[in-house]
PyMOL Python script that loads the backbone (N, CA, C, O; Angstrom):
from pymol import cmd

cmd.read_pdbstr("""\
ATOM      1  N   UNK A   1      51.866 137.518 418.645  1.00  0.00           N
ATOM      2  CA  UNK A   1      51.671 137.914 418.017  1.00  0.00           C
ATOM      3  C   UNK A   1      52.018 137.878 416.777  1.00  0.00           C
ATOM      4  O   UNK A   1      51.642 138.681 415.922  1.00  0.00           O
ATOM      5  N   UNK A   2      52.905 136.752 416.574  1.00  0.00           N
ATOM      6  CA  UNK A   2      52.893 135.637 415.076  1.00  0.00           C
ATOM      7  C   UNK A   2      51.271 135.436 414.357  1.00  0.00           C
ATOM      8  O   UNK A   2      50.657 135.652 413.312  1.00  0.00           O
ATOM      9  N   UNK A   3      51.114 134.921 415.601  1.00  0.00           N
ATOM     10  CA  UNK A   3      49.552 134.237 414.891  1.00  0.00           C
ATOM     11  C   UNK A   3      48.494 135.139 414.056  1.00  0.00           C
ATOM     12  O   UNK A   3      47.779 134.829 413.104  1.00  0.00           O
ATOM     13  N   UNK A   4      48.685 136.651 414.910  1.00  0.00           N
ATOM     14  CA  UNK A   4      48.143 137.762 413.995  1.00  0.00           C
ATOM     15  C   UNK A   4      48.554 138.240 412.801  1.00  0.00           C
ATOM     16  O   UNK A   4      47.786 138.862 412.066  1.00  0.00           O
ATOM     17  N   UNK A   5      49.908 137.977 412.471  1.00  0.00           N
ATOM     18  CA  UNK A   5      50.768 138.127 411.376  1.00  0.00           C
ATOM     19  C   UNK A   5      50.063 137.780 410.602  1.00  0.00           C
ATOM     20  O   UNK A   5      49.425 138.379 409.735  1.00  0.00           O
ATOM     21  N   UNK A   6      50.195 136.065 411.071  1.00  0.00           N
ATOM     22  CA  UNK A   6      49.656 135.294 409.829  1.00  0.00           C
ATOM     23  C   UNK A   6      48.131 134.828 409.674  1.00  0.00           C
ATOM     24  O   UNK A   6      47.675 133.768 409.246  1.00  0.00           O
ATOM     25  N   UNK A   7      47.554 135.867 410.117  1.00  0.00           N
ATOM     26  CA  UNK A   7      46.029 135.894 409.764  1.00  0.00           C
ATOM     27  C   UNK A   7      45.928 136.922 408.775  1.00  0.00           C
ATOM     28  O   UNK A   7      45.339 136.722 407.712  1.00  0.00           O
ATOM     29  N   UNK A   8      46.364 137.797 409.006  1.00  0.00           N
ATOM     30  CA  UNK A   8      46.430 139.460 408.194  1.00  0.00           C
ATOM     31  C   UNK A   8      47.219 138.954 407.071  1.00  0.00           C
ATOM     32  O   UNK A   8      46.803 139.374 405.992  1.00  0.00           O
ATOM     33  N   UNK A   9      48.292 138.132 406.996  1.00  0.00           N
ATOM     34  CA  UNK A   9      48.889 137.410 405.546  1.00  0.00           C
ATOM     35  C   UNK A   9      47.714 136.766 405.068  1.00  0.00           C
ATOM     36  O   UNK A   9      47.491 136.836 403.859  1.00  0.00           O
ATOM     37  N   UNK A  10      47.425 136.542 405.337  1.00  0.00           N
ATOM     38  CA  UNK A  10      46.224 135.269 404.919  1.00  0.00           C
ATOM     39  C   UNK A  10      45.026 136.465 404.237  1.00  0.00           C
ATOM     40  O   UNK A  10      45.003 136.640 403.019  1.00  0.00           O
ATOM     41  N   UNK A  11      44.511 136.880 404.737  1.00  0.00           N
ATOM     42  CA  UNK A  11      43.309 138.004 404.654  1.00  0.00           C
ATOM     43  C   UNK A  11      43.610 138.662 403.561  1.00  0.00           C
ATOM     44  O   UNK A  11      42.879 138.814 402.582  1.00  0.00           O
ATOM     45  N   UNK A  12      45.223 139.257 403.794  1.00  0.00           N
ATOM     46  CA  UNK A  12      45.954 140.053 402.417  1.00  0.00           C
ATOM     47  C   UNK A  12      45.846 139.056 400.997  1.00  0.00           C
ATOM     48  O   UNK A  12      45.501 139.344 399.851  1.00  0.00           O
ATOM     49  N   UNK A  13      46.247 137.913 401.539  1.00  0.00           N
ATOM     50  CA  UNK A  13      46.640 137.043 400.027  1.00  0.00           C
ATOM     51  C   UNK A  13      45.481 136.595 399.633  1.00  0.00           C
ATOM     52  O   UNK A  13      45.395 136.208 398.468  1.00  0.00           O
ATOM     53  N   UNK A  14      44.302 136.539 400.511  1.00  0.00           N
ATOM     54  CA  UNK A  14      42.986 135.924 399.923  1.00  0.00           C
ATOM     55  C   UNK A  14      42.783 137.319 399.315  1.00  0.00           C
ATOM     56  O   UNK A  14      43.167 137.322 398.146  1.00  0.00           O
ATOM     57  N   UNK A  15      42.099 139.017 399.897  1.00  0.00           N
ATOM     58  CA  UNK A  15      41.787 140.099 399.398  1.00  0.00           C
ATOM     59  C   UNK A  15      42.723 140.120 397.429  1.00  0.00           C
ATOM     60  O   UNK A  15      42.002 140.181 396.433  1.00  0.00           O
ATOM     61  N   UNK A  16      43.943 140.071 397.328  1.00  0.00           N
ATOM     62  CA  UNK A  16      44.848 140.137 396.375  1.00  0.00           C
ATOM     63  C   UNK A  16      43.803 138.368 395.373  1.00  0.00           C
ATOM     64  O   UNK A  16      43.986 138.386 394.156  1.00  0.00           O
ATOM     65  N   UNK A  17      43.429 137.853 395.588  1.00  0.00           N
ATOM     66  CA  UNK A  17      42.857 136.898 394.957  1.00  0.00           C
ATOM     67  C   UNK A  17      41.741 137.096 394.455  1.00  0.00           C
ATOM     68  O   UNK A  17      41.305 136.601 393.416  1.00  0.00           O
ATOM     69  N   UNK A  18      41.154 137.931 395.269  1.00  0.00           N
ATOM     70  CA  UNK A  18      39.662 138.107 394.477  1.00  0.00           C
ATOM     71  C   UNK A  18      39.604 139.281 393.602  1.00  0.00           C
ATOM     72  O   UNK A  18      38.746 139.413 392.730  1.00  0.00           O
ATOM     73  N   UNK A  19      40.573 140.173 393.858  1.00  0.00           N
ATOM     74  CA  UNK A  19      41.669 141.259 392.770  1.00  0.00           C
ATOM     75  C   UNK A  19      41.445 140.275 391.497  1.00  0.00           C
ATOM     76  O   UNK A  19      40.666 140.422 390.555  1.00  0.00           O
ATOM     77  N   UNK A  20      42.363 139.233 391.755  1.00  0.00           N
ATOM     78  CA  UNK A  20      43.139 139.026 390.469  1.00  0.00           C
ATOM     79  C   UNK A  20      41.436 137.882 389.614  1.00  0.00           C
ATOM     80  O   UNK A  20      41.220 137.773 388.407  1.00  0.00           O
ATOM     81  N   UNK A  21      40.838 137.444 390.411  1.00  0.00           N
ATOM     82  CA  UNK A  21      39.460 136.244 389.781  1.00  0.00           C
ATOM     83  C   UNK A  21      38.309 137.918 389.767  1.00  0.00           C
ATOM     84  O   UNK A  21      37.339 137.436 390.352  1.00  0.00           O
ATOM     85  N   UNK A  22      38.021 138.959 389.569  1.00  0.00           N
ATOM     86  CA  UNK A  22      37.255 139.550 389.259  1.00  0.00           C
ATOM     87  C   UNK A  22      38.402 139.957 388.049  1.00  0.00           C
ATOM     88  O   UNK A  22      38.217 139.300 387.025  1.00  0.00           O
ATOM     89  N   UNK A  23      39.293 140.701 387.991  1.00  0.00           N
ATOM     90  CA  UNK A  23      39.614 140.999 387.192  1.00  0.00           C
ATOM     91  C   UNK A  23      39.909 139.996 385.346  1.00  0.00           C
ATOM     92  O   UNK A  23      39.940 140.223 384.136  1.00  0.00           O
ATOM     93  N   UNK A  24      40.115 138.406 386.757  1.00  0.00           N
ATOM     94  CA  UNK A  24      39.296 136.971 385.699  1.00  0.00           C
ATOM     95  C   UNK A  24      40.603 137.610 384.189  1.00  0.00           C
ATOM     96  O   UNK A  24      39.972 138.148 383.279  1.00  0.00           O
ATOM     97  N   UNK A  25      41.993 137.573 383.974  1.00  0.00           N
ATOM     98  CA  UNK A  25      42.652 137.536 383.301  1.00  0.00           C
ATOM     99  C   UNK A  25      42.392 136.664 381.596  1.00  0.00           C
ATOM    100  O   UNK A  25      42.629 136.976 380.429  1.00  0.00           O
ATOM    101  N   UNK A  26      41.930 135.746 382.129  1.00  0.00           N
ATOM    102  CA  UNK A  26      41.743 134.189 381.494  1.00  0.00           C
ATOM    103  C   UNK A  26      40.498 133.693 381.173  1.00  0.00           C
ATOM    104  O   UNK A  26      40.398 132.560 380.700  1.00  0.00           O
ATOM    105  N   UNK A  27      39.472 134.438 381.379  1.00  0.00           N
ATOM    106  CA  UNK A  27      37.908 134.390 381.291  1.00  0.00           C
ATOM    107  C   UNK A  27      37.758 132.792 381.967  1.00  0.00           C
ATOM    108  O   UNK A  27      36.933 131.962 381.586  1.00  0.00           O
ATOM    109  N   UNK A  28      38.850 132.576 383.152  1.00  0.00           N
ATOM    110  CA  UNK A  28      38.439 131.050 383.679  1.00  0.00           C
ATOM    111  C   UNK A  28      37.419 131.165 384.690  1.00  0.00           C
ATOM    112  O   UNK A  28      36.838 130.094 384.861  1.00  0.00           O
ATOM    113  N   UNK A  29      36.979 132.171 385.466  1.00  0.00           N
ATOM    114  CA  UNK A  29      36.207 131.941 386.548  1.00  0.00           C
ATOM    115  C   UNK A  29      34.882 132.080 385.748  1.00  0.00           C
ATOM    116  O   UNK A  29      34.051 131.189 385.918  1.00  0.00           O
ATOM    117  N   UNK A  30      34.465 133.532 384.531  1.00  0.00           N
ATOM    118  CA  UNK A  30      33.590 133.975 383.973  1.00  0.00           C
ATOM    119  C   UNK A  30      32.864 132.865 383.936  1.00  0.00           C
ATOM    120  O   UNK A  30      31.656 132.839 384.171  1.00  0.00           O
ATOM    121  N   UNK A  31      34.068 131.172 383.419  1.00  0.00           N
ATOM    122  CA  UNK A  31      33.730 129.964 382.638  1.00  0.00           C
ATOM    123  C   UNK A  31      33.373 129.234 383.801  1.00  0.00           C
ATOM    124  O   UNK A  31      32.951 128.126 383.472  1.00  0.00           O
ATOM    125  N   UNK A  32      33.373 129.364 384.700  1.00  0.00           N
ATOM    126  CA  UNK A  32      32.647 128.349 385.890  1.00  0.00           C
ATOM    127  C   UNK A  32      34.401 127.510 386.498  1.00  0.00           C
ATOM    128  O   UNK A  32      34.647 126.388 386.944  1.00  0.00           O
ATOM    129  N   UNK A  33      35.136 128.522 386.263  1.00  0.00           N
ATOM    130  CA  UNK A  33      36.758 127.515 387.020  1.00  0.00           C
ATOM    131  C   UNK A  33      36.734 127.763 388.355  1.00  0.00           C
ATOM    132  O   UNK A  33      35.978 128.720 388.520  1.00  0.00           O
ATOM    133  N   UNK A  34      37.150 127.412 389.331  1.00  0.00           N
ATOM    134  CA  UNK A  34      37.257 126.944 391.076  1.00  0.00           C
ATOM    135  C   UNK A  34      38.078 128.467 391.165  1.00  0.00           C
ATOM    136  O   UNK A  34      38.824 128.987 390.337  1.00  0.00           O
ATOM    137  N   UNK A  35      37.655 128.925 392.428  1.00  0.00           N
ATOM    138  CA  UNK A  35      38.303 130.582 392.878  1.00  0.00           C
ATOM    139  C   UNK A  35      39.327 130.307 393.167  1.00  0.00           C
ATOM    140  O   UNK A  35      39.776 131.398 393.517  1.00  0.00           O
ATOM    141  N   UNK A  36      40.363 129.360 393.337  1.00  0.00           N
ATOM    142  CA  UNK A  36      41.575 129.396 393.257  1.00  0.00           C
ATOM    143  C   UNK A  36      42.184 129.380 391.929  1.00  0.00           C
ATOM    144  O   UNK A  36      43.411 129.454 391.981  1.00  0.00           O
ATOM    145  N   UNK A  37      41.690 129.306 390.754  1.00  0.00           N
ATOM    146  CA  UNK A  37      42.229 128.885 389.508  1.00  0.00           C
ATOM    147  C   UNK A  37      43.389 130.313 389.436  1.00  0.00           C
ATOM    148  O   UNK A  37      44.388 130.102 388.749  1.00  0.00           O
ATOM    149  N   UNK A  38      43.312 131.364 389.940  1.00  0.00           N
ATOM    150  CA  UNK A  38      44.679 132.521 389.697  1.00  0.00           C
ATOM    151  C   UNK A  38      45.361 132.458 390.766  1.00  0.00           C
ATOM    152  O   UNK A  38      45.967 133.519 390.918  1.00  0.00           O
ATOM    153  N   UNK A  39      45.615 131.512 391.825  1.00  0.00           N
ATOM    154  CA  UNK A  39      46.285 131.276 393.237  1.00  0.00           C
ATOM    155  C   UNK A  39      47.806 131.160 392.647  1.00  0.00           C
ATOM    156  O   UNK A  39      48.735 131.370 393.426  1.00  0.00           O
ATOM    157  N   UNK A  40      47.970 130.961 391.818  1.00  0.00           N
ATOM    158  CA  UNK A  40      49.099 130.403 391.497  1.00  0.00           C
ATOM    159  C   UNK A  40      50.166 132.063 391.074  1.00  0.00           C
ATOM    160  O   UNK A  40      51.386 132.215 391.022  1.00  0.00           O
ATOM    161  N   UNK A  41      49.285 132.821 390.897  1.00  0.00           N
ATOM    162  CA  UNK A  41      49.949 134.270 390.621  1.00  0.00           C
ATOM    163  C   UNK A  41      50.368 135.100 391.464  1.00  0.00           C
ATOM    164  O   UNK A  41      51.238 135.967 391.373  1.00  0.00           O
ATOM    165  N   UNK A  42      49.169 134.546 392.970  1.00  0.00           N
ATOM    166  CA  UNK A  42      48.930 135.409 394.269  1.00  0.00           C
ATOM    167  C   UNK A  42      50.374 135.945 394.642  1.00  0.00           C
ATOM    168  O   UNK A  42      50.813 137.079 394.448  1.00  0.00           O
ATOM    169  N   UNK A  43      51.222 134.491 395.423  1.00  0.00           N
ATOM    170  CA  UNK A  43      52.399 134.945 396.044  1.00  0.00           C
ATOM    171  C   UNK A  43      53.884 135.355 395.393  1.00  0.00           C
ATOM    172  O   UNK A  43      54.835 135.643 396.119  1.00  0.00           O
ATOM    173  N   UNK A  44      53.975 135.345 393.735  1.00  0.00           N
ATOM    174  CA  UNK A  44      54.493 135.945 393.071  1.00  0.00           C
ATOM    175  C   UNK A  44      54.069 137.439 393.287  1.00  0.00           C
ATOM    176  O   UNK A  44      54.885 138.065 393.963  1.00  0.00           O
ATOM    177  N   UNK A  45      53.277 137.955 392.981  1.00  0.00           N
ATOM    178  CA  UNK A  45      52.139 139.101 392.667  1.00  0.00           C
ATOM    179  C   UNK A  45      52.587 139.690 394.084  1.00  0.00           C
ATOM    180  O   UNK A  45      53.400 140.611 394.165  1.00  0.00           O
ATOM    181  N   UNK A  46      52.074 139.170 395.037  1.00  0.00           N
ATOM    182  CA  UNK A  46      52.062 139.624 396.424  1.00  0.00           C
ATOM    183  C   UNK A  46      53.633 139.943 396.778  1.00  0.00           C
ATOM    184  O   UNK A  46      53.875 140.637 397.765  1.00  0.00           O
ATOM    185  N   UNK A  47      54.991 139.287 395.739  1.00  0.00           N
ATOM    186  CA  UNK A  47      55.969 139.415 396.901  1.00  0.00           C
ATOM    187  C   UNK A  47      56.558 140.417 395.630  1.00  0.00           C
ATOM    188  O   UNK A  47      57.443 141.155 396.062  1.00  0.00           O
ATOM    189  N   UNK A  48      56.271 140.621 394.140  1.00  0.00           N
ATOM    190  CA  UNK A  48      56.724 141.943 393.584  1.00  0.00           C
ATOM    191  C   UNK A  48      56.082 143.017 394.072  1.00  0.00           C
ATOM    192  O   UNK A  48      56.662 144.048 393.731  1.00  0.00           O
ATOM    193  N   UNK A  49      54.987 143.235 394.823  1.00  0.00           N
ATOM    194  CA  UNK A  49      54.336 144.101 395.959  1.00  0.00           C
ATOM    195  C   UNK A  49      55.118 145.234 396.856  1.00  0.00           C
ATOM    196  O   UNK A  49      55.160 146.461 396.938  1.00  0.00           O
ATOM    197  N   UNK A  50      55.691 144.128 397.457  1.00  0.00           N
ATOM    198  CA  UNK A  50      56.607 144.415 398.482  1.00  0.00           C
ATOM    199  C   UNK A  50      57.128 145.164 398.275  1.00  0.00           C
ATOM    200  O   UNK A  50      56.847 146.261 398.759  1.00  0.00           O
ATOM    201  N   UNK A  51      58.476 144.940 397.202  1.00  0.00           N
ATOM    202  CA  UNK A  51      59.298 145.635 396.325  1.00  0.00           C
ATOM    203  C   UNK A  51      58.875 146.890 396.241  1.00  0.00           C
ATOM    204  O   UNK A  51      59.763 147.679 395.921  1.00  0.00           O
ATOM    205  N   UNK A  52      57.352 147.547 396.498  1.00  0.00           N
ATOM    206  CA  UNK A  52      57.460 148.482 396.130  1.00  0.00           C
ATOM    207  C   UNK A  52      57.699 149.172 394.255  1.00  0.00           C
ATOM    208  O   UNK A  52      58.150 150.303 394.077  1.00  0.00           O
ATOM    209  N   UNK A  53      57.354 148.369 393.225  1.00  0.00           N
ATOM    210  CA  UNK A  53      57.393 148.568 392.060  1.00  0.00           C
ATOM    211  C   UNK A  53      56.878 149.458 391.584  1.00  0.00           C
ATOM    212  O   UNK A  53      56.002 150.026 392.235  1.00  0.00           O
ATOM    213  N   UNK A  54      57.319 150.061 389.890  1.00  0.00           N
ATOM    214  CA  UNK A  54      56.379 150.537 389.314  1.00  0.00           C
ATOM    215  C   UNK A  54      55.403 149.833 388.905  1.00  0.00           C
ATOM    216  O   UNK A  54      55.284 148.613 389.019  1.00  0.00           O
ATOM    217  N   UNK A  55      54.319 150.940 388.179  1.00  0.00           N
ATOM    218  CA  UNK A  55      53.227 150.251 387.961  1.00  0.00           C
ATOM    219  C   UNK A  55      53.908 149.117 386.497  1.00  0.00           C
ATOM    220  O   UNK A  55      53.636 147.918 386.427  1.00  0.00           O
ATOM    221  N   UNK A  56      54.612 149.711 385.682  1.00  0.00           N
ATOM    222  CA  UNK A  56      55.303 149.577 384.211  1.00  0.00           C
ATOM    223  C   UNK A  56      55.519 147.689 385.014  1.00  0.00           C
ATOM    224  O   UNK A  56      54.859 146.675 384.791  1.00  0.00           O
ATOM    225  N   UNK A  57      56.360 147.850 385.671  1.00  0.00           N
ATOM    226  CA  UNK A  57      56.667 146.639 386.315  1.00  0.00           C
ATOM    227  C   UNK A  57      55.930 145.392 386.430  1.00  0.00           C
ATOM    228  O   UNK A  57      56.210 144.272 386.003  1.00  0.00           O
ATOM    229  N   UNK A  58      54.585 145.958 387.321  1.00  0.00           N
ATOM    230  CA  UNK A  58      53.737 145.240 387.169  1.00  0.00           C
ATOM    231  C   UNK A  58      52.649 145.011 386.153  1.00  0.00           C
ATOM    232  O   UNK A  58      51.730 144.200 386.269  1.00  0.00           O
ATOM    233  N   UNK A  59      52.875 145.850 385.112  1.00  0.00           N
ATOM    234  CA  UNK A  59      52.453 145.315 383.869  1.00  0.00           C
ATOM    235  C   UNK A  59      52.842 144.311 383.179  1.00  0.00           C
ATOM    236  O   UNK A  59      52.271 143.254 382.910  1.00  0.00           O
ATOM    237  N   UNK A  60      54.270 144.877 382.798  1.00  0.00           N
ATOM    238  CA  UNK A  60      55.275 143.186 382.231  1.00  0.00           C
ATOM    239  C   UNK A  60      55.012 142.052 383.250  1.00  0.00           C
ATOM    240  O   UNK A  60      55.034 140.903 382.808  1.00  0.00           O
ATOM    241  N   UNK A  61      54.794 142.226 384.414  1.00  0.00           N
ATOM    242  CA  UNK A  61      54.764 140.933 385.030  1.00  0.00           C
ATOM    243  C   UNK A  61      53.057 140.267 385.062  1.00  0.00           C
ATOM    244  O   UNK A  61      52.665 139.100 385.038  1.00  0.00           O
ATOM    245  N   UNK A  62      52.443 141.334 385.112  1.00  0.00           N
ATOM    246  CA  UNK A  62      50.863 140.238 385.096  1.00  0.00           C
ATOM    247  C   UNK A  62      50.763 139.949 383.241  1.00  0.00           C
ATOM    248  O   UNK A  62      49.716 139.404 382.894  1.00  0.00           O
ATOM    249  N   UNK A  63      51.738 140.273 382.147  1.00  0.00           N
ATOM    250  CA  UNK A  63      51.670 140.039 380.673  1.00  0.00           C
ATOM    251  C   UNK A  63      52.044 138.790 380.339  1.00  0.00           C
ATOM    252  O   UNK A  63      51.480 138.062 379.523  1.00  0.00           O
ATOM    253  N   UNK A  64      53.104 138.527 381.047  1.00  0.00           N
ATOM    254  CA  UNK A  64      54.186 137.573 381.052  1.00  0.00           C
ATOM    255  C   UNK A  64      54.126 136.443 382.000  1.00  0.00           C
ATOM    256  O   UNK A  64      54.863 135.468 381.848  1.00  0.00           O
ATOM    257  N   UNK A  65      53.059 136.553 383.226  1.00  0.00           N
ATOM    258  CA  UNK A  65      52.003 135.699 383.989  1.00  0.00           C
ATOM    259  C   UNK A  65      51.254 135.013 382.976  1.00  0.00           C
ATOM    260  O   UNK A  65      51.375 133.853 382.582  1.00  0.00           O
ATOM    261  N   UNK A  66      50.473 135.902 382.624  1.00  0.00           N
ATOM    262  CA  UNK A  66      49.028 135.432 382.005  1.00  0.00           C
ATOM    263  C   UNK A  66      49.681 134.542 381.057  1.00  0.00           C
ATOM    264  O   UNK A  66      49.626 133.315 381.140  1.00  0.00           O
ATOM    265  N   UNK A  67      50.314 135.205 380.132  1.00  0.00           N
ATOM    266  CA  UNK A  67      50.602 134.541 379.007  1.00  0.00           C
ATOM    267  C   UNK A  67      51.297 132.992 378.905  1.00  0.00           C
ATOM    268  O   UNK A  67      50.932 132.068 378.178  1.00  0.00           O
ATOM    269  N   UNK A  68      52.536 133.020 379.979  1.00  0.00           N
ATOM    270  CA  UNK A  68      52.984 131.794 380.018  1.00  0.00           C
ATOM    271  C   UNK A  68      52.126 130.489 380.438  1.00  0.00           C
ATOM    272  O   UNK A  68      52.043 129.423 379.828  1.00  0.00           O
ATOM    273  N   UNK A  69      51.396 130.947 381.885  1.00  0.00           N
ATOM    274  CA  UNK A  69      50.705 130.296 382.389  1.00  0.00           C
ATOM    275  C   UNK A  69      49.098 129.658 382.073  1.00  0.00           C
ATOM    276  O   UNK A  69      48.688 128.542 382.394  1.00  0.00           O
ATOM    277  N   UNK A  70      48.432 130.626 381.423  1.00  0.00           N
ATOM    278  CA  UNK A  70      47.449 130.576 381.057  1.00  0.00           C
ATOM    279  C   UNK A  70      47.443 130.928 378.831  1.00  0.00           C
ATOM    280  O   UNK A  70      46.491 131.036 378.057  1.00  0.00           O
ATOM    281  N   UNK A  71      48.193 130.959 378.710  1.00  0.00           N
ATOM    282  CA  UNK A  71      48.171 130.993 376.976  1.00  0.00           C
ATOM    283  C   UNK A  71      47.464 132.415 376.657  1.00  0.00           C
ATOM    284  O   UNK A  71      47.589 132.668 375.459  1.00  0.00           O
ATOM    285  N   UNK A  72      46.944 133.158 377.178  1.00  0.00           N
ATOM    286  CA  UNK A  72      46.075 134.262 376.631  1.00  0.00           C
ATOM    287  C   UNK A  72      46.936 135.697 376.990  1.00  0.00           C
ATOM    288  O   UNK A  72      47.548 136.137 377.963  1.00  0.00           O
ATOM    289  N   UNK A  73      46.636 136.112 375.734  1.00  0.00           N
ATOM    290  CA  UNK A  73      46.660 137.723 376.028  1.00  0.00           C
ATOM    291  C   UNK A  73      46.122 138.425 377.740  1.00  0.00           C
ATOM    292  O   UNK A  73      45.336 137.543 378.087  1.00  0.00           O
ATOM    293  N   UNK A  74      46.130 139.120 378.511  1.00  0.00           N
ATOM    294  CA  UNK A  74      45.530 139.545 379.587  1.00  0.00           C
ATOM    295  C   UNK A  74      44.707 140.969 378.663  1.00  0.00           C
ATOM    296  O   UNK A  74      45.172 141.811 377.896  1.00  0.00           O
ATOM    297  N   UNK A  75      43.395 140.733 379.153  1.00  0.00           N
ATOM    298  CA  UNK A  75      42.962 142.081 378.494  1.00  0.00           C
ATOM    299  C   UNK A  75      43.294 143.363 380.156  1.00  0.00           C
ATOM    300  O   UNK A  75      43.155 143.026 381.332  1.00  0.00           O
ATOM    301  N   UNK A  76      43.758 144.849 379.611  1.00  0.00           N
ATOM    302  CA  UNK A  76      43.866 145.260 380.263  1.00  0.00           C
ATOM    303  C   UNK A  76      44.734 145.341 381.394  1.00  0.00           C
ATOM    304  O   UNK A  76      44.486 145.690 382.548  1.00  0.00           O
ATOM    305  N   UNK A  77      45.847 144.940 380.836  1.00  0.00           N
ATOM    306  CA  UNK A  77      46.795 144.923 382.178  1.00  0.00           C
ATOM    307  C   UNK A  77      47.255 145.903 383.027  1.00  0.00           C
ATOM    308  O   UNK A  77      47.549 145.696 384.205  1.00  0.00           O
ATOM    309  N   UNK A  78      47.356 147.382 382.245  1.00  0.00           N
ATOM    310  CA  UNK A  78      47.798 148.501 383.106  1.00  0.00           C
ATOM    311  C   UNK A  78      47.278 148.618 383.784  1.00  0.00           C
ATOM    312  O   UNK A  78      47.792 148.816 384.884  1.00  0.00           O
ATOM    313  N   UNK A  79      45.576 148.579 383.607  1.00  0.00           N
ATOM    314  CA  UNK A  79      44.250 148.776 384.793  1.00  0.00           C
ATOM    315  C   UNK A  79      44.454 148.140 385.327  1.00  0.00           C
ATOM    316  O   UNK A  79      44.717 148.718 386.381  1.00  0.00           O
ATOM    317  N   UNK A  80      44.590 146.993 385.486  1.00  0.00           N
ATOM    318  CA  UNK A  80      44.289 145.691 386.824  1.00  0.00           C
ATOM    319  C   UNK A  80      45.798 146.431 387.260  1.00  0.00           C
ATOM    320  O   UNK A  80      45.800 146.508 388.488  1.00  0.00           O
ATOM    321  N   UNK A  81      47.054 146.989 386.702  1.00  0.00           N
ATOM    322  CA  UNK A  81      47.960 147.229 387.514  1.00  0.00           C
ATOM    323  C   UNK A  81      47.677 148.188 388.390  1.00  0.00           C
ATOM    324  O   UNK A  81      47.953 148.161 389.589  1.00  0.00           O
ATOM    325  N   UNK A  82      46.969 149.291 387.637  1.00  0.00           N
ATOM    326  CA  UNK A  82      46.846 150.202 388.598  1.00  0.00           C
ATOM    327  C   UNK A  82      46.110 149.920 389.985  1.00  0.00           C
ATOM    328  O   UNK A  82      46.540 150.381 391.043  1.00  0.00           O
ATOM    329  N   UNK A  83      44.883 149.066 389.892  1.00  0.00           N
ATOM    330  CA  UNK A  83      44.315 148.597 390.965  1.00  0.00           C
ATOM    331  C   UNK A  83      45.454 148.127 391.618  1.00  0.00           C
ATOM    332  O   UNK A  83      46.127 148.738 392.449  1.00  0.00           O
ATOM    333  N   UNK A  84      45.616 147.059 391.208  1.00  0.00           N
ATOM    334  CA  UNK A  84      46.661 146.212 392.512  1.00  0.00           C
ATOM    335  C   UNK A  84      47.525 147.092 393.260  1.00  0.00           C
ATOM    336  O   UNK A  84      47.782 146.869 394.443  1.00  0.00           O
ATOM    337  N   UNK A  85      47.970 148.048 392.651  1.00  0.00           N
ATOM    338  CA  UNK A  85      48.977 149.353 392.907  1.00  0.00           C
ATOM    339  C   UNK A  85      47.782 149.738 394.045  1.00  0.00           C
ATOM    340  O   UNK A  85      47.959 149.166 395.120  1.00  0.00           O
ATOM    341  N   UNK A  86      47.007 150.310 394.000  1.00  0.00           N
ATOM    342  CA  UNK A  86      46.413 151.143 395.014  1.00  0.00           C
ATOM    343  C   UNK A  86      45.840 149.958 396.211  1.00  0.00           C
ATOM    344  O   UNK A  86      46.116 150.101 397.402  1.00  0.00           O
ATOM    345  N   UNK A  87      45.331 149.239 395.897  1.00  0.00           N
ATOM    346  CA  UNK A  87      45.229 148.364 396.591  1.00  0.00           C
ATOM    347  C   UNK A  87      46.288 147.952 397.569  1.00  0.00           C
ATOM    348  O   UNK A  87      45.920 148.110 398.733  1.00  0.00           O
ATOM    349  N   UNK A  88      47.999 147.268 397.373  1.00  0.00           N
ATOM    350  CA  UNK A  88      48.762 147.833 398.204  1.00  0.00           C
ATOM    351  C   UNK A  88      49.331 148.701 398.541  1.00  0.00           C
ATOM    352  O   UNK A  88      50.425 148.470 399.055  1.00  0.00           O
ATOM    353  N   UNK A  89      48.875 150.102 398.420  1.00  0.00           N
ATOM    354  CA  UNK A  89      49.353 151.080 398.986  1.00  0.00           C
ATOM    355  C   UNK A  89      48.207 151.186 400.188  1.00  0.00           C
ATOM    356  O   UNK A  89      48.517 151.282 401.375  1.00  0.00           O
ATOM    357  N   UNK A  90      46.916 151.156 399.729  1.00  0.00           N
ATOM    358  CA  UNK A  90      45.805 151.124 401.392  1.00  0.00           C
ATOM    359  C   UNK A  90      46.323 149.941 401.849  1.00  0.00           C
ATOM    360  O   UNK A  90      46.365 149.979 403.079  1.00  0.00           O
ATOM    361  N   UNK A  91      46.568 149.328 401.588  1.00  0.00           N
ATOM    362  CA  UNK A  91      47.708 148.147 402.309  1.00  0.00           C
ATOM    363  C   UNK A  91      48.077 148.632 403.414  1.00  0.00           C
ATOM    364  O   UNK A  91      47.658 148.591 404.571  1.00  0.00           O
ATOM    365  N   UNK A  92      49.456 149.388 402.551  1.00  0.00           N
ATOM    366  CA  UNK A  92      50.629 149.795 403.822  1.00  0.00           C
ATOM    367  C   UNK A  92      49.972 150.798 404.391  1.00  0.00           C
ATOM    368  O   UNK A  92      50.724 151.200 405.280  1.00  0.00           O
ATOM    369  N   UNK A  93      49.038 151.411 404.390  1.00  0.00           N
ATOM    370  CA  UNK A  93      48.565 152.377 405.088  1.00  0.00           C
ATOM    371  C   UNK A  93      48.074 152.040 406.160  1.00  0.00           C
ATOM    372  O   UNK A  93      48.091 152.708 407.194  1.00  0.00           O
ATOM    373  N   UNK A  94      47.499 150.759 405.974  1.00  0.00           N
ATOM    374  CA  UNK A  94      46.957 150.080 407.365  1.00  0.00           C
ATOM    375  C   UNK A  94      47.635 149.950 408.175  1.00  0.00           C
ATOM    376  O   UNK A  94      47.130 150.253 409.256  1.00  0.00           O
ATOM    377  N   UNK A  95      48.971 149.505 408.235  1.00  0.00           N
ATOM    378  CA  UNK A  95      49.740 148.768 408.929  1.00  0.00           C
ATOM    379  C   UNK A  95      50.424 149.416 409.313  1.00  0.00           C
ATOM    380  O   UNK A  95      51.323 149.002 410.045  1.00  0.00           O
TER     381      UNK A  95
END
""", "prot")
cmd.dss("prot")
cmd.show_as("cartoon", "prot")
cmd.util.cbc("prot")
cmd.orient("prot")
């Protein structure tokens, strides 16, 4: 059972990284950066999502983290927060 849970967590982590890469808040992926460029955001964002935050909390997290870690203002953090919150809720329904 533990192995199944680990595999599920890896899959979900990869899905969240894919969403971050599609959003590409610092424009790094479009400039040819590694797929793992936003990896450092995955675990803290995953942790935040596990607490069932409001959308405003996710927006604040994204804005702060992208500014601090990448030195840019993220494009449309509210739109991405909606997307990631929807993903998280869908994930919860399948568990």
